[in-house]
C-alpha positions as CSV (number, residue, x, y, z in Angstrom):
1,M,0.0,0.0,0.0
2,L,1.1,3.5,-0.7
3,Y,0.2,6.6,1.2
4,L,0.9,10.1,0.0
5,K,3.1,12.1,2.3
6,Q,3.1,15.9,2.1
7,N,6.6,17.3,2.2
8,R,7.2,21.0,1.5
9,G,4.1,21.4,-0.6
10,D,4.7,18.5,-3.0
11,M,3.2,15.0,-2.6
12,M,5.5,12.0,-2.2
13,P,4.4,8.4,-1.9
14,K,5.2,6.7,1.4
15,K,5.4,2.9,1.7
16,I,3.9,1.1,4.7
17,T,6.4,-1.2,6.2
18,K,5.7,-4.9,7.1
19,Q,6.0,-4.0,10.7
20,A,3.4,-1.3,10.5
21,R,1.1,-3.6,8.6
22,R,1.5,-6.3,11.3
23,R,0.8,-3.8,14.0
24,M,-2.4,-2.7,12.2
25,T,-3.5,-6.3,11.6
26,L,-2.9,-7.1,15.3
27,F,-4.8,-4.0,16.4
28,V,-7.7,-5.0,14.2
29,I,-7.7,-8.6,15.5
30,I,-7.6,-7.3,19.1
31,F,-10.3,-4.8,18.4
32,I,-12.6,-7.5,16.9
33,F,-11.8,-9.8,19.8
34,I,-12.8,-7.1,22.4
35,V,-16.0,-6.2,20.6
36,T,-16.9,-9.9,20.3
37,F,-16.2,-10.5,23.9
38,M,-18.3,-7.5,25.0
39,C,-21.2,-8.7,22.8
40,I,-21.1,-12.2,24.2
41,N,-21.1,-10.8,27.7
42,I,-23.8,-8.2,27.1
43,F,-26.3,-10.5,25.2
44,P,-27.5,-12.6,28.2
45,D,-28.0,-9.4,30.2
46,W,-29.9,-7.8,27.3
47,L,-32.2,-10.9,27.2
48,K,-32.9,-10.6,30.9
49,I,-33.7,-6.9,30.5
50,M,-36.2,-7.7,27.7
51,A,-37.8,-10.4,29.8
52,N,-38.0,-8.0,32.8
53,N,-39.6,-5.3,30.6
54,K,-42.3,-7.8,29.4
55,E,-42.9,-8.9,33.0
56,I,-43.1,-5.2,34.1
57,A,-45.8,-4.6,31.4
58,L,-47.7,-7.6,32.5
59,L,-47.5,-6.7,36.2
60,E,-48.6,-3.1,35.5
61,S,-51.6,-4.4,33.5
62,N,-52.5,-6.7,36.5
63,Y,-52.1,-3.8,38.9
64,E,-54.5,-1.6,36.9
65,E,-57.0,-4.4,36.8
66,L,-56.7,-4.9,40.6
67,L,-57.2,-1.2,41.2
68,N,-60.3,-1.3,39.1
69,N,-61.5,-4.4,41.0
70,E,-60.8,-2.6,44.3
71,E,-62.8,0.4,43.3
72,A,-65.8,-1.9,42.4
73,L,-65.5,-3.7,45.7
74,K,-65.4,-0.5,47.7
75,A,-68.5,0.7,45.8
76,E,-70.2,-2.7,46.6
77,V,-69.2,-2.3,50.3
78,Q,-70.8,1.2,50.4
79,K,-74.0,-0.2,48.9
80,L,-74.1,-3.1,51.4
81,K,-73.9,-0.6,54.3
82,N,-77.3,0.7,53.2
83,P,-79.9,-1.6,55.0
84,E,-82.5,-1.2,52.2
85,Y,-80.0,-2.3,49.5
86,M,-78.9,-5.2,51.7
87,E,-82.4,-6.4,52.2
88,R,-83.2,-6.2,48.5
89,Y,-79.9,-7.9,47.6
90,A,-80.6,-10.8,50.1
91,K,-84.1,-11.2,48.8
92,E,-83.0,-11.4,45.1
93,K,-79.8,-13.4,45.5
94,Y,-80.6,-15.7,48.4
95,L,-84.4,-15.7,48.4
96,Y,-84.7,-14.5,52.0
97,T,-88.0,-13.3,53.2
98,R,-89.4,-11.6,56.2
99,P,-91.8,-13.5,58.4
100,N,-95.2,-13.9,56.8
101,E,-93.8,-12.6,53.4
102,I,-94.2,-14.5,50.2
103,I,-91.9,-14.1,47.1
104,I,-93.5,-14.5,43.7
105,R,-91.0,-14.8,40.8
106,K,-91.9,-14.2,37.2
107,T,-90.5,-16.9,34.9
108,G,-90.7,-17.1,31.1
109,T,-92.5,-13.9,30.3
110,S,-93.5,-13.7,26.6
111,D,-93.5,-10.0,26.0
């Protein structure tokens, strides 16, 4: 390989010696080795990070769902504190009645 060397305004070709070529080759090989070594060490950590990011997204989704569920349960607790609602709920869901009370249910209405 020839490189041009500037000397007092005129260009002169400069030869690269075998020793310089060997140094450059060794430098390139060492550089490639270091980059490869770093990639091999970083790849498993990168996979763990990606798995953790997926897990975080899933957990955040579950958290939001649980918050919504908690709000619904709190609303239900507030309703159940009302004696009229609780009485109506028990009658509808568990068919409870007061003494001397009869429940008549409609079935199969053809409207």
